[in-house]
C-alpha positions as CSV (number, residue, x, y, z in Angstrom):
1,M,-0.2,-7.2,-24.9
2,P,-3.7,-7.7,-24.6
3,E,-5.9,-10.7,-23.9
4,S,-7.8,-12.6,-27.0
5,G,-11.6,-11.9,-26.3
6,A,-13.8,-15.0,-25.6
7,S,-14.0,-15.8,-29.5
8,G,-10.6,-16.0,-29.8
9,S,-9.7,-13.0,-32.1
10,P,-7.8,-10.1,-30.2
11,R,-9.3,-7.5,-28.6
12,R,-9.9,-4.4,-30.1
13,L,-9.9,-0.6,-28.8
14,T,-12.8,1.0,-29.4
15,R,-14.7,4.1,-27.9
16,R,-17.5,3.4,-25.5
17,P,-20.1,6.3,-26.0
18,A,-22.9,5.0,-23.7
19,E,-20.3,4.6,-20.3
20,G,-18.5,7.8,-21.6
21,K,-18.8,11.4,-20.8
22,L,-17.5,13.0,-24.1
23,G,-17.4,10.3,-27.0
24,G,-16.5,7.5,-24.7
25,V,-12.3,7.7,-25.6
26,C,-11.5,7.1,-21.9
27,A,-14.3,4.7,-21.2
28,G,-12.8,2.9,-24.3
29,L,-9.3,2.7,-23.0
30,A,-10.2,2.3,-19.5
31,E,-12.4,-1.0,-20.8
32,Y,-9.4,-1.8,-23.3
33,F,-6.3,-1.8,-20.4
34,D,-9.2,-3.2,-17.4
35,V,-8.6,-0.3,-15.1
36,D,-11.2,1.8,-13.7
37,I,-12.4,4.7,-16.2
38,V,-11.9,7.6,-13.1
39,L,-8.5,6.8,-13.3
40,V,-7.9,7.1,-17.1
41,R,-10.0,10.3,-17.1
42,V,-7.7,12.2,-14.4
43,A,-4.5,10.8,-16.6
44,W,-5.7,12.2,-19.5
45,V,-6.8,15.8,-17.8
46,V,-3.5,16.0,-15.7
47,L,-1.4,15.5,-18.6
48,S,-3.1,17.8,-20.6
49,I,-2.8,20.4,-18.3
50,W,1.1,20.0,-17.9
51,P,2.7,23.6,-18.7
52,G,1.8,24.1,-22.9
53,A,-0.1,20.5,-23.4
54,I,-3.5,21.8,-22.8
55,V,-4.0,22.4,-26.6
56,L,-2.1,19.2,-27.6
57,G,-4.5,17.1,-25.1
58,V,-7.5,18.6,-26.6
59,V,-6.2,17.6,-30.2
60,A,-5.1,13.9,-29.2
61,Y,-8.6,13.5,-27.5
62,V,-10.3,14.6,-30.8
63,A,-7.8,12.5,-33.2
64,A,-8.7,9.4,-30.7
65,W,-12.2,10.4,-30.9
66,V,-12.5,10.1,-34.9
67,L,-9.8,7.7,-35.3
68,M,-11.0,4.9,-32.5
69,P,-14.0,3.2,-34.1
70,R,-17.5,3.1,-31.9
71,S,-18.7,0.1,-30.0
72,D,-21.9,0.3,-28.6
73,A,-21.4,-2.9,-26.2
74,S,-21.9,-2.5,-22.8
75,F,-18.7,-4.3,-21.0
76,E,-18.6,-5.2,-17.3
77,I,-16.6,-3.9,-14.6
78,T,-13.8,-6.5,-13.2
79,H,-11.4,-4.6,-11.2
80,S,-11.7,-2.0,-8.2
81,R,-13.0,1.2,-8.7
82,L,-11.2,4.4,-7.9
83,F,-12.9,6.5,-5.2
84,R,-11.9,9.6,-2.9
85,S,-11.4,8.1,0.6
86,R,-14.1,9.3,3.1
87,V,-11.8,7.9,6.1
88,D,-7.7,8.3,5.2
89,R,-8.4,11.9,4.2
90,R,-6.1,15.2,5.0
91,I,-7.5,17.5,2.5
92,G,-10.1,15.8,-0.4
93,G,-9.4,12.0,0.3
94,V,-7.5,11.8,-3.4
95,C,-4.5,10.6,-2.1
96,G,-5.9,8.5,0.5
97,G,-8.4,7.0,-2.1
98,L,-5.3,6.3,-4.7
99,A,-3.4,4.4,-1.7
100,E,-7.0,2.4,-1.5
101,Y,-7.0,1.8,-5.3
102,F,-3.3,0.5,-5.3
103,D,-3.0,-0.7,-1.8
104,V,-0.3,1.2,-1.1
105,D,0.3,3.3,2.3
106,P,-1.0,6.7,1.9
107,T,1.6,8.3,3.2
108,M,3.6,7.1,0.5
109,V,1.4,8.6,-2.2
110,R,1.1,12.0,0.0
111,L,4.8,12.4,0.1
112,A,5.2,11.3,-3.8
113,W,2.6,13.8,-5.1
114,V,4.5,16.6,-2.8
115,V,8.2,15.5,-3.9
116,V,7.3,15.1,-7.6
117,S,5.6,18.7,-7.7
118,V,8.5,20.2,-6.1
119,L,11.0,18.5,-7.9
120,A,9.7,19.2,-11.3
121,C,9.0,22.9,-10.0
122,A,5.5,22.4,-11.0
123,V,3.9,23.5,-7.3
124,V,1.5,25.1,-8.9
125,F,0.2,22.2,-11.5
126,G,0.5,19.8,-8.3
127,V,-2.2,21.9,-6.9
128,V,-4.2,22.6,-10.0
129,A,-4.2,18.5,-10.4
130,Y,-5.0,17.5,-7.0
131,L,-7.9,19.9,-7.1
132,I,-9.0,18.6,-10.4
133,A,-8.9,15.1,-9.2
134,W,-11.3,15.9,-6.1
135,F,-13.5,17.1,-8.6
136,V,-13.2,14.3,-10.8
137,I,-12.9,11.3,-8.6
138,P,-16.2,10.5,-6.7
139,A,-16.3,10.3,-3.3
140,S,-16.3,6.7,-1.9
141,P,-20.4,5.5,-1.2
142,L,-21.2,5.5,2.4
143,G,-21.7,2.0,2.1
144,A,-17.8,1.1,1.4
145,L,-16.6,2.8,4.7
146,H,-13.6,1.1,6.6
147,A,-13.1,0.9,10.2
148,S,-10.1,2.9,11.1
149,P,-8.0,0.9,13.6
150,S,-8.0,2.2,16.8
151,T,-4.7,3.7,18.3
152,T,-5.3,3.4,21.6
């Protein structure tokens, strides 16, 4: 359950149009759950492209846009940001970036991605989801590069 705000009143789920791309629904969800907005956007898109759910994803987004009250207050980012990795990448750095964000082994993220795609008989979905994540998740800033350990 979300914590109370600074004034002692419970936090409210609101849209954040100033921080959002389309109405601020994902920005509001990110602020409410204290996660990176890119993670919310990727999750929404990936869950919406699941076979047969595209229309439901759009309908759910429009419903959330209508039902969530608007807030123009800005919010402070108190968590790490999700970026594609520039150092630990095999294709586009998506799995490496997810591993850095969740502080887990990137090989486990890659393996989980492949296993879920194959077991769910959704290899095409896994590829499309990866391509969308590659497009939506920004590359890490050049200043955030980490030196990889030497293997020699």
